[in-house]
N, C-alpha and C positions, 0 to 999 in steps of 0.2 A: 590777844595780840592782833594788832592792826595789819592787814595785808597790804603790801605795797602795790603800786599801780602795775608794775611789770608782772607780778604773780597773778594779779586779778585778771589781766588780759590773757595770760596763759591758761588760767582756769576756764575763762569764757570760751576761748578757742577750742579747748579740749572738749567742753560740753557741746559746742557746735558740731565738732567732728563726730562725736558719739551719736548725736541726733541724726546727722546726715547719714552716717553709716547704718544706723538702725532703720532709717527710712528706705535706704537702698536695699537692704536685706529683705524687708517686707515687700518692696516693689519687685525685687528679683524673684521672690517666691510666689508671687501672685499674678505676675503679668508676663513673664518670660517663659515660653514653652520649653518643657523639659521631658515630658513623657510622650509616648506615641499618640495618646488621645489628644494631647494639646496641639500636636502638629497637624491634626485633621483640619482645624479651623485657624491655625496660626495664632492661637491665644490659649491661655490656661483656662481649662473648662472643668466642670463638675458633671459626672455621670449620675443621673438620678433615675429612680423608678425602674430598676433592672428587672427583666423578665426572662426566665429560661424558655428556650424554644425547642432545641433538640438535645438528646443525650447521646454521648459517644458509646459505641458498643465496647464490651470489655476486651475484645480481641479483634485482630485483623485491621485492615485499613479502613478509613472512612473520610467523608467530607461532610461536615455539619455546620449549621448555623447555631452556635452555642447559646447565645443570649442577645438581647437587645436592651438598650438604655437610651434615655433622653439626655442630650447634651445641653448644658446651660452655662452661661457666664453671668453670674448674678441672677437677675430675674429674666434675662433674655434667653429665649429658646433658640438654639442654633441648628438643631437637627436631631435625627435619630441615628444611633451608632449600633452596628451589629458586630459581634465578635464571631469570627468564622475560623474553623480549624480543619486542616487536612493532614491526615496521617498516611504515609505511603512508604515505599521501599527504598527511596532515594536518600542516602545518608551522607553527611559531610565527610565522615571517616568511619573506619571499622570499629571505632569506640562506641558507636551508637547502634542500637538494635533496629531502629526505624527512623524515617525522616518525618519532620513536622513543619508545617507552615501555620502560623497564627497571624491573623490580620484583623484590623479594625476597619469596618466599612461604614462611612458616614453618608447619609443622604439628607441634604438640606431642604428647607421648605420649597425651594425653586426646582427641586428634582436633580440637583447636581451631586455627583458621587465623588467622594474623596477616600483614599485608602492609605493606611500606614501599616508598616510591619511591626509586629510584636515579637515574633520568633520566626527564624528562617534557618532550618536545618535541612539542607538539600545537598546534592552532590557538589563538591567544592568547585568544580569547573562550571557550575550554573548559577552560583549565588549572586555574582555581580550582575549577570544578565537578568535574573529575576528582579533584583532591586531596581535595575534600570527600567524594566518593563512596567513595574508598579509606578515608578516615578514619572514615566513618560505618558502612560495611558490613563491613569486613574486619579488625576488631580483636577477635579472640576468638570469631568465629562458628564454630559446629559445622560440620565439613566437609560433612555431609549437607545442610546448608541453603544452600550456595553456589549450587547449580543453581536454587534457588527465588527468588533475589533478583530483584525485578522490574526492568524497564527503567528506566534512570536518565538523565534529560536533564541533560547537563553544561554546556549553553549558558548564558552570562550572560543575565539577564532583558532586557538592553537589546539583545541581538543580533537579536531578531525571528525567529529560527529555532530549531529543535531540534537536539540533538546527542547521539545515543545510540550511534553507531558505536564510538567509542573505549571507552566504558564496557562495551558488550557484548563487545568484543574482549578487554578485561581480564577480564571474568567468564569467558569461554571459556578463556583461557589458564590462569587460576587453576584452573578445573575440570580442565583437562588435567593440571596438576601433581598435583592430588588423585587423579585416575585412575591416574597413574603410581605415586604413593605407595602406594595401596591395591591395586595390580595389577588395576585395573578397565578398563584401556585395551584396547579391542578390536584385537588385532593382525592378525586374519584375519577380516574381515567376510564373506568368502565362506563360511567354515566356519559362521558364525552363521546364514546363510541355508540352506545345504545340508547342514550337519553335517560332522563330521570324516571324513577318508578319501575326500573327493570327488576325482574325476579330471576334468580339463578338457582337451578336445581341440578343435582348429580344425575347423570345418565346411567341408570342402574343396569342397562343392557350392555354397556361398554365393557370390553375385556382388556385390561391393561397389558401393555407389551413391555419390553425391556426399557424402552425410552419414552414411549407415550403412556403416561401414567393416569390420566384422568380426562373425561369429557363431560362438560357441563352444558346444560341447555339454558338459553336466555330467552325470557318472554317478557312482555309488558304487563301492566296491571290488569289488562283485559284478557290475559292468557293467550295472546297472539305471539307466535314464534318470531323472535328477532334475530336469532342466530345461535351460535354455540362457541364454546371456548375449550381448546385442547391445552393440557399441561404436558410439557415435555421436559425431561430431566436426565442428566448424565454426569459422570465423573471423568475428569481429564486433567492434563497438565496445564500450567500457565506460567507466564514470565512476569515476575513481580518487579522487574527493573534491575534486580541484583542477581537473580538465579532462577532456574526452572524449578517450580514447585509441583509436586505430583499429588494426585488423589483428592482433588477438591471438586465439589458438585456445583453445577449451575442449573437454574430452572427458568424456563420461559413459559409464558401463557400467550397463546395465539388465538385471537378473536376473529371469527368469521361471521358474515351475515348469512341470510337464508339462501343466497345464491352462491355460497361457497367462496366468497371473495374476502380476503384478509382486510379487516378493519384496523387492526393495530396489534402490536406485540408488546407485552409487558415483561419486564425483567425485575421481579421483586428483589430489592437489595438484601432483605433478610435471608433470602434463599440463594444468594449469589456468592459463592465461595472463592471466586477469583478476584484479582485486584480491581478495586472500585475506582472512583474518580474519573480521570480522563480515559482510562482504559475501558471502563464500563460504558462511558459515553460512545466510544468507538464501536463497541459491540452493538449498542442500541442503534446507532446510525446504520450499521451493517444490516441488522434484521429489519430495519424500517424500509429497506429496499423491497421488501415483500408486500408492503401495504398496497392494496389495489390489485393484487395478483391472486389467481387461483392456484391450487396445488400443482397443477401441470405446468405452471409457469415459473415455479420456484427456481429451478436450476438455471434458467436463462437470466432471471433477475439477479442472481448472485454470482454469475459467471465472471463479471469484470468489475469488482468493487473499487478498483483504483487504489488510492492511498488511504481509504477509509479505515482499513484494518492494519495499517502500519504499526508494528510493535505489539500486536495482539494475535499473532499467527496461531499460537497454540490454542487459545480460547476459540478463535474462529474455526479451527479444525473440529473442535467439539461441537460447536454450534451447527456446522455443516452436517455432522452425523445426526444431530437431533432433528434438523429440518428435513433431511432425507427420510428419516423414519416417519415423520409426520406426513410427508407427501405420500408415502406408501399407504399409510393408514387412511387418509382422506380419500385417495383415489380408489 
């Protein structure tokens, strides 16, 4: 049967509409950003060559750089993307056992940093502030400038309190991704203090006390004394942001030179049973006040820490006990 002209045009128009619609759907799926990874560069991308970096512990809070991947659009390399995760005690509601922040951190070949949220489960009165913080601070910032971003209060103005823990933890984990990317991460802090080629041996003459548990002697490859390291450890309460938790241990390693001057203090994360992330950073900043001091100067160095220990009072009290015990031992 011969098709009349009107039906022929109707068929042609229908085919044209179908072709245009199919083309639009293909274009829509390949060129319009929909996922967090696509919003990093404002275009649909493919993540290739994924490589695991750190593994999350089975329990407790953490802040890790989970994996990295290369971002491509077709054959064009756009940058390296790091997946970072923070687990803490700040939850959106009582329906959750813990809070979680998951971000994608992109670093392009020019050294600019872009960040997008994958998951954000934090206190409900901070979520908008955290989103604003990421949007305002991490969209094309030069990687060298990340460490200089000032403290940011993410609390709603109606909350009546401040909230800088989550944003400080985000800044710290982004900086860690940057350090990994540019090979700036310190993998052996003891070598930083004593130089490469150091040799550590246990001091067999040392008698452990309730808080001072170990003394190690540090020498160079020529058997020349470089200093010594004391390990102090104790159990105490801490504030996880939701409640006071009792009975958890922390451990510090305090390194001295041969003149009894503190070179540095290490806080091994695997031996730190209190809240990590920004709260651990605050404790690290607090004990760093002892660098360059002798044991007789410890009390004066820690007398006025200012806002360094805000929010970590319980852990600070335990640290003070450990440092006092160490001062008595060294003196």
